[in-house]
N, C-alpha and C positions, 0 to 999 in steps of 0.2 A: 876336238869339236866334231861331233856327229851330224853330217848333213843328211842322212838317210830320214827319209819320212816316217815319223813315228805317230801311228794313228791315234792313240790315247792321249797324247800330247794335244794333238788337234782338237780333240773331244773337249779337254780341258780348256783350252783356250775359248772355244764356242760357249761352252758353260758360263765360262767368266764373262764374255760379252753379254750374255742374257743377263746375268746378275748385274751388272752395271746398270743397264737399263731398268731391270726391275728395282733397284735402289732408288733411282731418281724418278721413277714414275709416279709417287703419290703426289697430287697437286697440293700447292700451298695450304689450301683449306682441309686438307684431308685429315690432319691431326685433330681439328675440332669435331669432325663427324666420328671418327672410330679410332681413338688413340692408342688402342691395344694393337690393331691390325696395322696402323702406322708404324709402330714401333717394331712390330714383329717382321714387317716387310724389310725395314733397314738391318734389323739384326741378322736375319737369316740370308741376306744377299752379301754380307761384309765380305765373305771369303773372295769376292770378285778381283780386287786389286791384288791381294796375297797370290792368288791363281795365277795371274799374268807374271808376276815376278818368279814364281817357282817353275813355270813353263821356260821362261828365259834363263835361269839357271840350270835346269835339266838339259837344254838344247846347246848353251854356250860355254859352260864351264868343263873342263878349262881350256883356254884358249890356246894358241899355239905357242910353243915354248922358244920363243926368239925375240929379240929386240925389234926386227923387222915385222915378224908375224903381229905382235902385239901393236905395234903402231898402224899396221894394215887393219888389224881388228877395230881398233878404236876409230879410224878414220871411216870405215865402212858403216859401222853401225851408228856412228854419230851423224853421218851425213842421211841416214835413213829417216832419223827423227828430228834433225835440226830444220830442214826445210818445210815438211809438213807442219811442225810446230809454228815456225814463224807466218806460215801462209795462214792457218786457222786463229793465229793471234790476231793478225789485221783483219780477217774475216769477222771476228768477234768484235774488232774495234770498230768495223764498218756497222755492224748492227747495232753497236751502242749510239754511234752517232746518228743513225737513220731514227732511233728513238730518243734523239735529243738528250743523251747522256754523254756530258763532257769527257774528253779524252785529255790528259794533261801531258806534258812533256815528262814528268816523272814516270808515267806510266810506260812509254816508249823506252826511255833511258834504263828502266828497270828489267826490260825483257831477257838480259843474259843472265839475270839472278833469280828471278822468279815469275811465276806464270801471271800472264796480263791477258787481257781481253776476256777471260772465262776461268774460273777457278778449276774448271775440269781439267785444264792443261797441265796442273800439277803433276800428275802421272809421269810426263813426259819429261819433267825435268829430274825427277827421281830416277827415271829410267837412265837418262844420260849419266847420272852419277854411278850407276851401278855398271854401265858400260865401261867407264873411266877406270872403275876400281878392279874390273874382272881380271886384266892380265896381272894385277900385282897379287891378287889371293890365288890365281892359278899356279904360282909357282909353290904355294902351300898346300893346295888341293892336291897336287901331283906326289907329295911327299907325305901326306897326312894318312894315317890308318882310319879303318872306321871307328875304332874308340876316340881318336884325336877329334873327329869331326863330331862324334856324339857328344864328347865333353865341351866343344864350342857351342853345340846347339842346346845343351843345358844351361849354360850361362846365358845365352840368348833369352831362352824360356823365363829365366830369372828377370830379365829386363822387362819382359812383357807382362810381368805380374806388378810392376810398378803403377800401373794404370789403376789396378784395382787395391793396392796398399797405400797410396799416397793420403787416402781420407783417414788411415788410422795411424800411420807411421810418417815419420818427418824423412822424405826422401828428396835428395838434392836432384834438381832438374840440369839438363844440358851437361856440362863438362864436368860438373861437380859431384861425380858419383864414380867409384872404382870400375864400373861396367859400362861407362859411357861408350867406350869404342868397340863394344862387342854387341851394342843394339842397333836399332832401326831396321831399313828395309833389306839390307844386305842380309840379313838373317833368312829372310824368305827365299832369297837368291842362293844361298848355300843349301837350304833346306831342300829345294827343288833338286839341286844336284845330288844330295845324298839319298832322297826317296827314290831317283831314277836309277843311281848307281847300284845302290844297294836292295832294290826291290824284290830279289828273288831271297834275300837274307832275312825278311821280316817273319818268316816262319808261318806255320799252320793256323796259327790264331789271329790271322791277319784280319779276317773277315769280322770277328768279335771285336778287335782291336778298332777297326774303323767305326763300327756301329756305336761303339762306347765314346769315341771323340766326337760323334756328331750328336748323339742323344743328350750326353750329360750337360753340356752348355745350354741345349733347349730346356732342358728340365730345370736347370738352375736359373735361368733367365726367367721362365714361365712362374717358378715359385717367387722369386724376388718381386716380379710385377704384380704379383697376386696380393702378396702381403704388403705392397707399397714401398717396398725397400729400394732405395736409390743405390744402384752399382753400375760403375762405369763398363758399359758394354759396347757403346758405340765407339769404337776404335779399331782401325786397322791392325794397329800394334797392341794386341791384347790377348790373353789366353786363350779367351773364348773364340775369338776369330782364329787364331793359330790352329786349335784344335779342330775346328771345323773345315778350315782348308786343307790340313792333312787329310781328314776323312774324305772330302771329295776328291783329293789327289790320288788316294790309296784306292779308293772305291771305284774311280772310273778306270783305273790301271787293271783293276781285278775284272771288271765287267768286259774290257775289251780283250783281256787275255783269254776269257772263255766264250765271247760271243763276238765274232769278227763282222765287222759291217760287210753288208753287199757293195759291190764295186760302185754302184751308183750314189749309195749315201756315203761312202767314203770319199767320194769325189765332191759331194757337196759340201761335207764337213770341212775338207782340205781348202777349198773356196772360202767358206766363211772365215776359217783361221788365216788365211793369207791377207784377208781384207779387215781383220780385226783393228788394226790401226785406223783405218777409214772410219769404221763403224764407232770407235771410240771417240773419236775427234769430231765427228758431226752429230752423234746421236742427240746430244743435248739439245741442239739447234731444233731438229724436227720434234723432239719430245717437248719442248717449251712452246714452240711457234704453230705446230700443227696439231699434235696429238692431244694436248691438254685443251686446245680450243675447241677440239672437235668432241672431246668428252663435257666441257662446259656447254657446248650447244646442245648434246643430247641429254645433259643433266644426269650424267652418270656419276655415282659414287661409289666407294668401297670396294669390294673385289673386282666388279665391272670396270670401273675407271682405270684399275692397275692392268687388268688384261687387256683392255682396248689398247691403253697407252703402250703397253710392251708389244703387242703384235704390229701397231701401226708403226711405232717408231723402229722397231728391228727390221721391218720390211723396207721401210724408206732408206734406212742408214745403209742397209746391204744392196739395195739396188742402185742406189746413187753411187757408192763406192765401187760396185761393180762395172758399172758405166764409165767411171772415171779411170778405173784400171785398165780399160781398153785405149785410152789416149796416150800420145807420146808424152814422155815426161811426167806419167801419173805418179812416179815414184816420189816425185818431189811434192805431192799434194796428199798422198794418202800412204807413202812409204812402199807401195808395191806396185809392179807393173806386170800386167798378164804376158806370159810367154806366147809368141806366135807359133 
């Protein structure tokens, strides 16, 4: 595991933070005003979650090759997300209680198994699962060749096509298909490791490859929307989202390899990256309780509503996370504590 600061991965994480906020920014009534812009906002921001998982795979895989090292990794990583997840779960419970929305015992008893309080916490549960599987797949990653990794990723890409093919083919869901154990978010985890490890082997056509991966899904999406064809675009586990995620990941790496950030900018990017857990966990509160209400008061719609929501939500989430990071035991609230 490489603990050295890698600037382009910090940039990817910052972009993912912004994308999450952009994705959630349209107000509930937005779709009635401009359904095309509403759909495009969701579609173009869907790489947000995959990029988070890809950064984790690039930074963490493979973990230390020993039983004690694996257990230490699991304990360290799970503790980083366990307490913040519990804190924000009960925070959102409290918000629901204040709004006279009942909390039942089944909600509390279900906390170890599924996100409660607010749906946005699902990300933390999936990330916990990836942390648990990381030591297991690390043994395979150390012994795997580049071609073996590519073979796995090809099979994983096939599973991503199920989202688009299930309307024309009979594809079994869950455990009832041959590729079920090769699918899911673990693919983004391994993909991040692969792209980071073999970034120098992608060849001189990397720029063109990156543009194609970004433009083709957008063209297909726009064409289908224009002719009124319903295609399953809105899924993190889809070929379109994976294609755009790869494009963003490689594109940012290429950009950062050619144009180094000045020290002050690199420092700001590092701070935001360190606070990404906190920004993610609290952004939905500031977005719905402050940004949306401000936009409603100003009667903003369309692009202006999205822009103001993103700016206000990001600024508040960053500022509050930054202030919390200075407090004792802030790692139990946002998974990070500023070093003195």
